[in-house]
N, C-alpha and C positions, 0 to 999 in steps of 0.2 A: 337212530343214535349215531351212526357213522357220520352222517352229514352234519349233525350238531357238533360232534367233536372237531370236524374240519373248520367250522365257523368259529369255534372257541379258540383254535390255534391261530387263525387269521387275526382275530381281535387281539390276542395276546401279543402277536408280532407287531401289530400297529401301535399298541400301547408302549411296548418296549422301545420301538423306533422313535416315537414321539418324545419319550423321556430322554432318549439319547441325544436328541437334537435341541431340546429346550434348554435355555440358560439355567444354570444351577443357582439356587438361592445364595450360595456362598460367593458367586461372582459379583453380586452387588450391582448398583446402578452404573450406567455408562460413565466413564471418566469425564470430568469437566475439562473442556478444551479452552485454553487461553491463548489468543493471538496477540503477540507483543510486537509492536513496531518501534524500532529505534531509527527515527528519521535521519537520513543522511549517513547511515553507517555503511561505509564502503566495505566490500567483501574482504579486502586485504587489511582492514583495521584490526581484525581479530588476532590477538596474541595473548599469551598467558600473563605477561607483565601488566598490560593495561586492563585486561578483561579476564581475570582468573575464573570468575563464575561462568561467563559465557564459554570460555575454553573448556571448562570441565563438562558443561552440558553438551558441547559439541563432541567431546571425546566419548561421552557415554551414550549419545544419541546418534542422530543423522546430520551430517554437514555437507553442504555443497562447497567444497574448498575454493573453487574458482568463482563462486557467487551465483547469483540469480539475475537473469536479464529483466530489467524493467520494461514497461511498454513505453512507446513514444507518444508524447514528449515525456522525458524522464523527470517529471515534476511531482510535487507532493500530493495535491488533491487528485489528479488523474490516476496516479498509481495506487493510492490508498483505496480508491473506489474500485479499481481493477482487482485488487487483492480480495475484496469481499463480494465481488459480483462475478468474477471469472470472465468479464468482458473488457476488451480493450477500450481505452478512452473514446475512440471513434464510435464505439457501440454503446458505451454506458452514459454518454452525454456530458461527462465532465472532461472536456477536451483540453483544458488548460487551467492554470490557477486564476487566470483572468479571461473572461469571455464576454461576448455580446450576443444577445438573443433578441430578435425583432419584437417578440411578444413580452419578454421578461425584463429587458433592459440589460444592465451590466452586472457581472459577477466578479468578485475578488475575495481573497482570503479574509480580509478584515471587514468586509461588508456584511454585517450581521443579518440584515433583512434579506439578503440573497442566500447566505449560508443556511438559514433556517427555513427557506422556502422550498417545500418539497418538489415543486415543479422543475427545479433545476436537476433533481436527482431521480425523478420518476421514470427515466428512460431505462433504468435497470432496477433490480431488486437485490439489496444487500443481504448477506447471510442471516443477519439478526432478524430481518423481517420474515424470511422463510422459516427460521427457527420458531419465532413466536407464533406464526400461523400453523405450525405443526406441534404446538404444545411444549416446545423446548424454550425455556425462558433464558433471556440474555441480559448481559450487563456490559455496557460499552463505556470505557473510560477514555474520553477524548479521541474518538475515532472520527475522522472527517466524514460528514454525512449524518452522524448519529444525533445531531441537534434538530433534524427535520423529521417530521412524521411521514416518512417515505411510504407511498401507497397507503397512507393513513395509519401506519403502524410505527410505534416507537419501541425501542428496547424496554424491558421492564425497569431497568435502572440505567441511567445515563447522566452525564454531567456536562455543563456548559464549559467550553474550553477556556482555560486560564493559563496563559503562557508563563506566568510568574510562579505557578505552583511548583514547588520542588519535586524532584523525581521520587523521593522517599514518600512524600505525602500522597502522590498519585497511587502508589502501591497501597498505602494505608486506606485510601478511600475504597479501593477494590476489595481489600480484605474485610473492611467494615461491612460491605454489602454481603459478603459470604457469611458474616455473623448474624445477619437478620433472621429471626425465627421464621421458619416455613419457606424461606427463599433459597432454592437450590438451582442456580443457573446451569445450563449445559454448555453455554458458550459465553465467553467474555473476551473483551479486548482491553489492551493497555497501550498507551502511547507516550513516547518520550521524544522531545524535540531538542534536547540540549546538544547533542552531537551535530545536528544540522545547523543550529544557530552558531556554534563555534566554527564549523567548517566554512560558513559564509563569511564570518568575520576574520578568520585567520588562515584558512586554506588547509588542505590535508597535511598531516604530519606535524602541525604546529603544537607546541606544548598545551595550548588552550583546548585543542581537540582531544589530546590524550587525557587531559583532566576531565573533560566531559564524558569520555568513554568510561573512565574510572567511576564517575558519579552514577552513570546508568547501571554499570556492572554491580555497584554496591546496592542499588535499588533492587536489582534482580535477586541478589543474595537475600535481601530483606523479604522479598516475595516468597522465596523458597522456605525461609525460616517460618514465615507466617503460615504458609500452607501446612508445614510439618506440625506446628503448634496446634493447628485445628484438626489434626488427624487425617489430613488429606494426602499425606505422603503415599506415592504409588497410585494415586487416584486422579492425577492431573496430567494432561498433555500440554506441553508448551510448544507453540510454533512461533519462532522468533525470526522476524524478517526486517528488512529495510525497504523503503520505497524506491530508493535510487542511491547512487554513490555521490561523489563530489570530485570536482576538478579544480586545479589552481588557475586563477586568473591574474596575470601580472598587471600592474597599474597601466592605465592608458589604453588597454586593448578593447576599445569600444568602437563598433561600426555604427556610424551615424548615417541613417539611410536617407533622410529627407533634406540634408544640407544643400544639395545641388538643385532641388526643386521643391521648395516648401509648398504645402497646401495641396499636394497631389494624392496623398494617402493618409489614412488614420491608423496609428499604431494601437492595436487591440491588446497585444501582449508582447513585452520585450524580454530580453535576456538571451540565453543560448538558443531558444526556439522563438523566433519573432513571428508575430502574426499581424497582417495588415489588411484592412478593407479599403477598397477603392472608393474615393469620394464621387458622388453623383456628378456626371458630366466631365470627370477627370480620369476616366478609366484608362484611356490610351496613355496619358501622361504617367499615371501610376504604374502601369505595366512596364512602360519603357524604363522608368526609374528602378524598378525592383528586379526585373527579369534579365537585365543585362549582366555580364560577368562581373563578379565582385571578388576582391581579395578577402579571404577568410570567411566567406559566406556563400551559400547556394540558396536560391529562391525558386519556388515552383508555384504555378497555379495549383489550387487545391486538387483539381482533377488529375494533375500530372505528378503528384507526390509519389516517389518510388513505392511499389507495392509492398516491399519488405517492411516498411514502416507502419503498414496497416492503418493509415490515417488519411482523412480527406473527404470521407463521404458524409460525415455529420454536418448538419446545417450550421452548427456553431463554430465549425472550423473556418477561420477567416479566408478571404478570397486568395490571398498570397501568404504562403508560409516560407520562412527563411530559416535555415539551419546554420548556425555559426560553427566554425571550427573549434575544437577543444581549446579552451583558454581565451576565447573571445565572447563578447556579448553584443546583442543588437539593441539599438535604441533609436530614438528620434531626438531632435534638438531640444524639445521640452524636457524629455527625460534626462538628458545630459545636464541641463540647467538645474534640475532638481537634485541631482546626485552630488554629494560632497566628494570632491576629488580625493582619491586615496593614493598615498605614496607607498603602500605596502601590497603584498600579494594577498588576494582574498580568494574566495571559493564560489563556485556556481555549479548548478546541475540543470538538466533540461536538454542536454546534448543528445546526439545519436545514441539510441539505446543499445547499439552494438558495441559501443566504446567500452573498453575495459574499465575506464575510470567511473563509468556509470553502474558497474556491477554491484549488486546489493547483497547484503547478508541473508543467508537462509540456514536455519538449523531447526531441528525438531527433537523433542525429548519427552519421554513419558512411557506409560504402559502400552500404548498402541503402536509405538514405532520401534524400528530395529535398533539394536545396540551396536555402537561403534562402527556405523556404516558410513560410507561416502558415496555421494551421487554426483553426476555430472551437472553442468550448467543447464538450467531449464528456464522457460518463460514464466513470469510471475502470474499469468492467467491460470497456471496449473495449481496454485495454492488453494483456490476456491473449491475445486472438487475434493481436494485432500481434506479440507476443513469440514465440508459437508459429510464426507464419509465418517470422519471422527465423531461428529455430533449426532449422526444417525438420521439425517434428512436427505431427501432426494434433491440433488442440485438442479437448478434451472440450466437448460442448455446454453452454453456460452462458447468462448473461444479456446478454452483450455482442456486439458486431459489430466487424469490422475497421474502424478509423477511416479515413476518407477523407483523401487528400492527404498521407499520411505516407511511404509507400513509393514507390520509383521505379517 
């Protein structure tokens, strides 16, 4: 009987311990995590006058006051894919907004047959694919990459990108998905491009940029109201980011690289981060043209790109990469001929990812994150493990680490 009593005590202790560590029924399901991108929202754009909703969320949640570092090149598609894969562009395969691949041809933002071709994206696995494979359903509203069946998997809900869809309507589409009977996503994304579009056309600080910020901020207020009306208050985490910042480009600040020696190189990608391939039989001419000293631009063979940029090993990176100084852009004669001359300051991004002008917004808010906390600047590859922890899936090994000071 003594031995029986001992075993009964042991079993009772184990049962009590299990009850103590098991989630309580009152805790409910894991919160929905919504990743929001405000394309081109520079870290220092945040202020209560233009963005009262964002400022309130930042005060109540976690903010990186000095912003978040994008990956190089600080462009839209590479950094959006970095945010959801935790791999830098050199490792996720989306090395630029414009790319050449010997097997696949050319890729650009407006080329639908490339954007929807999974082979461009299959070098990495975005979080919505990992989520779906682990029984967590996802809904992506206009996130770069979500129009392709990456690794053969699509989000449960997704939408083809429509640049002309108003910010408020984008929110309404996402809220409509949440209203569908039996559909409860654990991970969702929302994308706004109004701030980036205004920044390109009018440069940081312009009234048009401030108006775009107010438009997106109003859409986020609409999202919060919609979540509250659906009984989801206190059950949603928001991670609000930008892919990059924006810098002013004065008129005429264009570096035309092939004017002195036409026919030596092919421009693959222009702008602040120029990429050139050497034409067959013209390699020596092309290298001589590009690798000599330039005003307002530095060029490297892809193997010689500075290690801090973590760029140059992917086969899609062009043979020569040229980084313009802030406020300058790289082009060729054909590109200059196509461009309508501008007499006003405009905006651009794609510059050195260490530049303050490229710093991107980061804030997090919701039941899983700390209240009223501030964190230092970190790399955007760290967002992916944070999101994976929030939605409860094991992240694929990448280039980032869980950022400190965000989660409770």
